[in-house]
N, C-alpha and C positions, 0 to 999 in steps of 0.2 A: 432608665438607662437606654441609650441609643444603640441599637444593634450594629449600625453601620460605623460607629465611632470606636476604633481600636484604642485610642488614647483614653477614652472614658472607661473602657473595660479595664485597661491597665491601672488607671487611677483607682477604680473600685477594688481591684485585686490588691494593690499596694496598701490601701486604707485597711482592708480586712487583715492583711498580713501584720501591719503595724499594731492594730488594736487587738490581736489574738491574746487571750489571757494566758498567763503562765509561761510566756516566752520573753526573753530579753531581746531588745532590738538587734544586738549583734548576732544572736542565734537565728533570728528571723531573716536577717540579711544573708547569713551563711547558708540557710536553707534555700533561700531564693537563688543564690549563686550556684548551688548544686543543681537546682532545677534548670536554670539557664544553661549551664554547662552540658547537662544531659541533652537538652533540646538541640544545642549546637552540634554535639556529636551525632545525634540522630539526623539532623539536617545534612551533615556532610556525608553520612552513610547513604541517605536517600538520594543525594545528588550523584554519588558514584553509581548507585543502582540505576538511576535514570539514564546516565550516560551509557552504561552497559546495555540497557534495554534499547536505547536509540541505535547503538551500533548493531545490535541483533536485528532490529527492524530494517535497517539499511541493507544488511546482508540478505535478508529474506526478500526484500523488494528486488534486489539484483537477481536473486535466484528465480523469482517469479517471472521477471522479464525474460531471462534466459529460457525458462521452460515454456513461456508463451510463444517465443520465437520458434523453439523446437516443435511445439505443437502445430504451429501454422505450417512449417515445412512438412511435417508428417501428414497433414491434411492434404497438402498439394501433391505429395508423393502418392498418397492413397487414391486421390482422384485420378492421377495419371495411370496408376496400375489398374484401377477399375475400368477405365476407358480402353486401356491396352488389352485387357482380357476380354472385353466385349467385342472386339474386332474379330471377325471370323477368319479362319485360317485357310479356307478354301480359296484358291486363286481366282476362280470364276466369280465368286461373290465380291472379292476384293476389287477385281476389275470393274464390275458393275458399280460399286461404290465410287470408284475413281471417276467413272463416266458421269455419275450423278453429281459429284462435286464440281467437275469441270463444267457441266451444264449450268449449275447454280452460279458459278463464277461468271460465265458468259452472260447470264441473265442480269446479274448485278452490274456488270460493265455496261450492258445495254441501257439499264435504268439510269445509271450515272450520266451516260451520254445524253439521254433524253432530258435529264434535269439541267444539264449544262447548255442544252440548245435553246 
């Protein structure tokens, strides 16, 4: 028997069914019909379950995307608050930092002019 050949499997099954002792062909066919009907119902039920699970996965993927976006925004907010709270409240210190930043900007401008020259 070839494992990859479904027709051969079906043929072997049909031969075994027809040659089963103690059963009439009509009974054997009726038995086969019941099994096929049961498999068909099971297939339909599984298809419905599959579609329901696919919808659930889709909803969860949307929820994940929403939560990831929210997480990124919270990280940005957290970084902003962390920096905001690290700035000193003393006006003299703030003035000194402003002067340092202004000096850095002038240095950067000077470097850009030198690169363009």
